[in-house]
C-alpha positions in Angstrom: -50.8 64.2 128.4 -51.5 66.2 124.9 -53.2 69.2 124.1 -55.1 69.7 120.9 -54.6 72.4 118.7 -57.7 73.8 116.5 -57.4 75.9 113.4 -59.0 79.0 114.6 -60.7 79.4 110.7 -62.0 75.7 110.6 -61.9 74.6 113.9 -60.6 71.1 112.9 -57.7 69.7 115.0 -54.9 69.8 113.0 -52.3 68.9 115.8 -51.6 67.2 119.1 -49.1 68.4 121.1 -47.6 66.0 123.8 -46.6 67.4 127.1 -43.1 66.9 128.3 -42.2 64.6 131.4 -39.9 65.3 133.9 -36.8 63.7 132.6 -37.2 65.8 129.5 -37.3 68.9 131.3 -34.5 68.1 133.5 -32.5 67.5 130.5 -33.3 70.9 129.1 -32.6 72.5 132.4 -29.3 70.6 132.2 -28.2 71.6 128.8 -29.1 75.3 129.3 -27.0 75.3 132.8 -23.9 73.4 130.8 -23.9 76.0 127.8 -24.1 79.0 129.8 -20.3 79.4 130.4 -19.2 78.9 126.9 -21.8 81.1 125.2 -21.1 84.0 128.0 -17.6 84.0 127.2 -17.9 84.0 123.5 -17.0 88.1 122.6 -19.8 89.9 121.6 -18.8 89.8 117.7 -18.9 86.0 117.7 -22.3 86.0 119.3 -23.6 88.6 116.8 -22.5 86.6 114.0 -24.7 84.0 115.1 -27.6 86.2 115.4 -27.3 87.4 111.9 -27.4 83.8 110.9 -30.6 83.4 112.8 -31.8 86.4 110.9 -31.2 84.7 107.8 -32.8 81.7 108.7 -35.8 83.5 109.4 -36.0 84.6 106.2 -35.4 81.7 104.8 -38.4 80.1 106.6 -40.7 83.0 106.5 -43.3 81.3 104.3 -43.3 78.1 106.6 -43.5 80.5 110.0 -46.8 82.3 108.4 -48.4 79.0 107.4 -47.7 78.1 111.4 -48.8 81.2 112.6 -51.9 81.2 110.3 -53.0 77.3 111.1 -52.4 77.6 115.0 -53.9 81.4 116.1 -55.6 82.6 112.5 -53.0 85.5 111.8 -53.7 87.0 108.5 -51.0 85.9 105.9 -49.8 89.4 105.4 -49.2 89.9 109.0 -47.9 86.7 109.6 -45.1 87.7 106.9 -44.4 90.9 108.1 -44.0 89.5 111.7 -41.2 87.2 110.4 -39.3 90.2 108.8 -39.9 92.1 112.2 -38.2 89.3 114.0 -35.4 89.0 111.7 -34.7 92.9 111.8 -34.5 92.4 115.5 -31.9 90.1 115.2 -29.8 92.3 112.9 -30.7 95.1 115.1 -29.1 93.6 118.4 -26.6 91.8 116.6 -25.2 95.5 115.3 -25.8 97.6 118.5 -25.3 95.0 121.3 -21.5 96.1 121.6 -22.7 99.9 122.2 -25.1 98.8 124.3 -23.0 96.9 126.6 -19.9 98.2 127.0 -18.5 99.5 130.2 -20.0 102.6 131.5 -17.1 105.3 133.1 -18.3 106.6 136.3 -16.2 109.6 137.7 -15.6 109.2 141.4 -12.5 109.8 143.3 -11.1 106.4 142.4 -8.4 105.8 139.9 -11.0 104.1 137.9 -14.5 103.2 138.4 -17.2 101.7 135.7 -20.1 99.8 135.4 -20.1 96.4 133.7 -23.3 94.5 132.3 -22.7 90.7 132.8 -25.0 87.8 131.8 -26.7 86.1 134.8 -27.6 82.7 133.4 -31.0 81.2 131.9 -33.7 83.2 131.4 -37.2 81.2 131.4 -39.9 82.8 129.0 -43.5 82.4 129.2 -44.6 83.4 126.0 -48.4 84.3 124.4 -49.9 83.4 121.2 -51.2 86.5 119.9 -47.6 87.3 118.3 -46.2 83.9 118.5 -43.0 85.0 116.8 -42.3 88.6 117.6 -43.0 88.0 121.2 -40.3 85.5 121.6 -37.7 87.4 119.7 -38.6 90.6 121.2 -37.0 89.0 124.6 -34.7 86.4 122.9 -32.4 88.6 120.6 -31.3 91.0 123.2 -31.0 88.0 125.9 -28.9 86.1 123.7 -26.9 88.7 122.7 -25.9 89.4 126.5 -24.9 86.2 126.8 -27.5 84.4 128.8 -29.0 81.2 127.7 -33.1 80.8 127.5 -35.8 78.3 127.7 -39.3 79.0 126.4 -42.8 78.0 127.6 -44.8 79.0 124.6 -48.7 79.3 124.5 -50.3 75.7 124.1 -51.9 76.8 121.1 -48.8 77.6 119.1 -46.5 74.7 119.9 -45.4 74.3 116.2 -44.5 78.0 116.3 -42.4 77.5 119.2 -40.6 74.4 117.6 -40.0 76.2 114.2 -38.5 78.8 116.3 -35.8 76.3 117.8 -35.3 74.8 114.3 -34.3 78.2 113.2 -31.8 78.9 115.9 -30.3 75.7 115.5 -29.7 76.6 111.6 -28.1 80.0 112.6 -25.7 78.1 114.6 -27.0 78.3 118.0 -25.0 76.0 120.1 -26.9 72.9 121.7 -28.4 74.2 125.4 -28.3 77.9 124.5 -32.0 77.8 123.4 -34.8 75.0 124.5 -38.4 74.7 124.1 -40.6 73.2 127.0 -43.9 71.9 125.9 -45.3 71.9 130.0 -48.2 72.8 131.8 -48.6 75.5 134.5 -47.7 73.7 137.2 -44.4 72.2 135.6 -43.5 76.0 134.5 -43.9 76.9 138.7 -41.4 74.0 139.2 -39.0 75.4 136.2 -39.2 79.1 137.9 -38.1 77.8 141.3 -35.2 75.9 140.0 -31.9 77.2 141.0 -30.6 76.6 137.4 -32.9 79.7 136.3 -31.6 82.9 136.7 -34.8 85.2 135.9 -38.0 85.0 134.4 -40.0 86.9 132.0 -43.8 86.9 131.0 -45.9 88.4 128.3 -49.4 87.3 129.1 -52.8 88.4 130.8 -52.6 90.0 134.5 -53.6 86.8 136.1 -50.8 84.7 134.6 -48.5 87.9 135.8 -49.9 87.4 139.2 -49.2 84.0 139.4 -45.7 83.9 138.0 -44.4 87.0 139.6 -45.2 85.6 142.7 -43.6 82.4 142.1 -40.6 84.0 141.1 -40.4 86.2 144.2 -41.0 83.6 146.4 -37.4 82.2 145.5 -36.1 85.8 144.8 -35.7 85.7 141.2 -35.7 89.3 138.7 -39.0 89.1 136.5 -40.2 91.2 133.8 -43.9 91.4 133.6 -45.6 92.5 130.3 -49.4 92.5 131.1 -52.4 93.4 129.6 -53.4 97.0 128.3 -56.4 99.1 127.5 -54.8 101.8 125.5 -56.4 105.1 125.0 -56.9 106.6 121.4 -57.3 110.4 122.5 -59.2 112.2 119.4 -58.8 116.0 119.9 -61.1 118.7 118.3 -58.5 119.7 115.6 -57.6 116.3 114.7 -56.8 115.4 110.8 -60.2 113.2 110.3 -58.8 111.3 107.4 -55.3 110.1 109.1 -57.2 109.7 112.4 -59.8 107.5 111.2 -57.4 105.1 109.1 -55.1 105.1 112.1 -58.3 103.9 114.3 -59.1 101.2 112.2 -55.6 99.7 112.0 -55.0 100.3 115.6 -58.0 98.7 116.9 -58.5 95.7 114.2 -55.0 94.7 113.1 -54.3 91.1 114.4 -58.0 90.6 115.1 -57.8 93.4 117.8 -55.6 90.6 119.8 -52.7 93.0 120.8 -51.9 94.5 124.2 -51.1 98.0 122.6 -54.0 98.0 120.5 -55.9 101.2 120.7 -59.3 99.9 122.7 -60.9 103.0 124.3 -61.6 106.0 121.8 -62.0 108.8 123.7 -63.3 111.6 121.6 -63.9 115.2 122.2 -67.5 116.3 121.6 -66.8 118.9 119.0 -65.4 116.2 116.6 -67.1 113.2 117.9 -70.0 112.8 115.2 -67.8 113.4 112.1 -65.4 110.8 113.7 -67.8 108.0 114.9 -69.6 108.2 111.5 -66.1 107.8 109.5 -64.8 105.2 111.8 -68.1 103.3 111.6 -68.2 103.5 107.9 -64.4 102.6 107.6 -64.5 99.6 110.0 -67.6 98.3 108.2 -65.6 97.7 105.1 -63.5 94.8 107.2 -64.4 91.4 106.0 -63.7 88.0 107.9 -62.7 84.8 106.0 -60.0 82.6 105.3 -56.9 84.1 106.8 -54.7 82.7 103.9 -57.0 84.7 101.3 -55.5 87.9 100.6 -59.2 89.5 100.3 -59.7 88.6 104.0 -59.0 92.0 106.0 -60.2 90.7 109.5 -58.6 87.6 111.1 -60.8 85.1 113.2 -59.9 84.9 116.8 -57.5 82.6 117.9 -59.8 80.3 119.8 -63.6 80.1 120.2 -63.6 80.3 124.2 -61.9 83.9 123.7 -64.4 84.8 121.0 -67.2 83.7 123.5 -65.6 85.4 126.6 -65.3 88.8 124.6 -68.8 88.6 123.5 -69.8 88.3 127.2 -68.2 91.8 127.8 -70.0 93.3 124.9 -73.3 91.9 125.9 -72.7 92.9 129.7 -71.6 96.7 128.2 -74.8 96.7 126.1 -77.0 95.8 128.9 -75.6 98.5 131.1 -76.3 101.2 128.4 -73.6 101.2 125.2 -74.9 101.5 122.0 -73.9 99.0 118.9 -72.9 100.9 116.0 -71.3 98.0 114.3 -71.4 94.0 114.8 -71.8 93.0 118.1 -72.7 89.4 117.5 -70.4 86.4 116.9 -69.5 85.5 113.3 -70.6 82.2 111.7 -67.0 80.9 111.5 -65.4 79.0 114.4 -64.0 81.8 116.0 -65.1 84.9 113.9 -66.0 88.1 115.3 -67.0 90.9 113.2 -65.4 94.4 113.5 -67.7 96.1 116.2 -67.7 99.6 117.7 -69.8 100.5 121.0 -71.0 104.1 121.9 -71.8 106.0 124.8 -69.7 103.5 127.1 -69.8 104.7 130.3 -67.6 103.8 133.9 -68.7 100.9 135.3 -69.4 98.9 131.9 -66.8 96.2 131.2 -66.0 98.0 127.8 -64.7 101.1 130.0 -62.9 99.1 132.7 -61.8 95.8 131.4 -59.3 94.7 128.4 -61.3 93.8 125.6 -59.0 91.3 123.8 -60.7 91.2 120.2 -62.1 93.3 117.4 -64.5 95.6 119.5 -64.1 99.4 120.1 -65.1 101.4 122.8 -66.2 105.1 122.1 -66.0 107.5 125.1 -67.3 110.9 124.8 -65.7 113.6 126.7 -66.2 117.5 126.7 -62.7 118.7 126.3 -59.2 117.9 126.4 -59.0 118.3 130.2 -61.7 115.6 130.7 -60.0 113.4 127.9 -56.9 113.2 129.9 -58.5 112.1 132.9 -60.7 109.4 131.5 -57.8 108.3 129.7 -56.0 107.7 133.0 -58.9 106.1 134.4 -57.7 102.7 134.3 -56.1 100.2 135.9 -53.9 99.6 132.8 -51.1 101.6 131.8 -49.4 100.2 128.4 -49.5 102.7 126.0 -51.9 105.5 124.5 -51.9 107.8 121.4 -53.1 111.3 120.7 -54.4 112.8 117.6 -54.3 116.5 117.1 -53.2 118.8 114.1 -51.1 120.6 116.7 -48.2 118.3 117.5 -46.7 120.7 120.6 -50.3 120.4 122.0 -50.2 116.4 121.5 -46.9 116.1 123.0 -48.2 118.1 126.2 -51.4 115.6 126.5 -49.0 112.6 126.0 -46.7 113.6 128.7 -49.8 113.5 131.1 -51.0 109.9 129.9 -50.1 107.6 132.4 -48.6 105.1 130.4 -45.3 103.2 129.4 -45.6 104.5 125.9 -47.5 107.6 124.6 -47.6 108.5 120.6 -48.6 111.6 119.2 -50.4 111.0 115.6 -49.2 107.5 115.3 -50.4 104.2 116.4 -48.9 102.5 119.5 -46.4 100.1 118.5 -43.2 98.2 119.4 -40.0 99.4 118.1 -36.4 97.6 118.6 -35.0 101.2 119.4 -37.4 102.1 122.1 -38.1 100.6 125.2 -41.2 98.7 125.5 -43.3 98.1 128.8 -46.0 99.3 131.2 -47.1 100.9 134.1 -49.9 100.3 137.0 -51.2 96.7 136.2 -49.9 96.5 132.6 -46.6 95.1 134.5 -43.3 96.2 135.2 -39.5 96.0 133.2 -38.8 96.7 130.2 -38.1 95.0 126.7 -36.2 96.2 123.8 -33.7 99.1 123.2 -30.6 99.0 125.8 -33.1 98.9 128.4 -34.4 95.6 127.7 -31.0 94.5 127.0 -30.0 95.7 130.9 -33.0 93.7 132.5 -31.3 90.4 132.5 -27.7 91.4 133.2 -25.5 91.8 136.7 -25.2 95.6 136.4 -21.6 95.3 138.4 -19.8 98.4 139.5 -16.3 98.1 139.5 -14.1 100.5 141.7 -10.4 100.8 141.6 -8.4 102.8 144.4 
């Protein structure tokens, strides 16, 4: 059995990926189990040397990775190159900081000595998405390897060559055989891998539907999991916002990566006093974006990753318009295989898909509110809770509003982003658990208390 991988820009089938049989999957599981003891017993310094070498291998292969990302999911050339650089930097960061993050933590008790140790637990199975084919993997992989765990990856079916390129870069960096493996498998096979006793934990970045399924499977065998799911981030524009900065950030925050970002700004909640000025300038700025060949430097809006995703997004737009939303820009599929133009919907209200659902593509929803208090209420009137941002000339005011947002991250006068120094994850239906920072390292460890009387 194989899957076809069309180029999102041309629509041409450029690769066919054969799925692995049970014997190949068994061999990968066996290798991960066999490799764990030696990798876990290596010193942190020795593992750090390997991660630094992996970072170097990524930088050496940045053009290769870029070409694969652009061919498999349509990412703009400049965005793909930046993604590779971010992954290399993450490897260096965890190599440099793991010793501090994992050092024993003394606890004052009546004992002679008491402290907490962070120990590796075994093989972590990762199910990763296509929208950031390299970064999503290294976001879990760099800290996981530095802890001393091994890892197996089931990548999205439309980015198989990206998965294999990651494995090649790790081998080039000196990661031992079995410490990292790629599984080209379907969902039923993935469920079997989760249930396998040689897998210690599971991490997923993906849709809410995938999260429910994988978390249920992991729960049925009592395995720790981290779920980073969908988001419908609020972009709150208060009446004193600097429009030059805010509009530029709104365009970038919504339309980078063709809007296919879990922490993209999706719901633009704008106070009436500034709404007309913001909306006019937002439409003008977004209207300058141009679709086209993602390898062409002149292209500023990438195609969507797949035609079916484009079509599903348009259904959400059409349903919202039928319910009363106004199209200010775009609103119809583009001429390319998976093109969708920059689209802005105004007067979005409760009950519309553009209000309640995640629009995973280049569509912005304008939600007009009377004042700051209503902005907070509307921002929190969602089943999602991944990120959010607040835009105001008063940083202290922005911080007060940010503290009221029900989300895993809230940024003031800055676009929500993932940063190795900050924990990343959501609340409500956006998932649970954290990646990145020390929190991400500790998720897949045995947090062991030692008490010496």
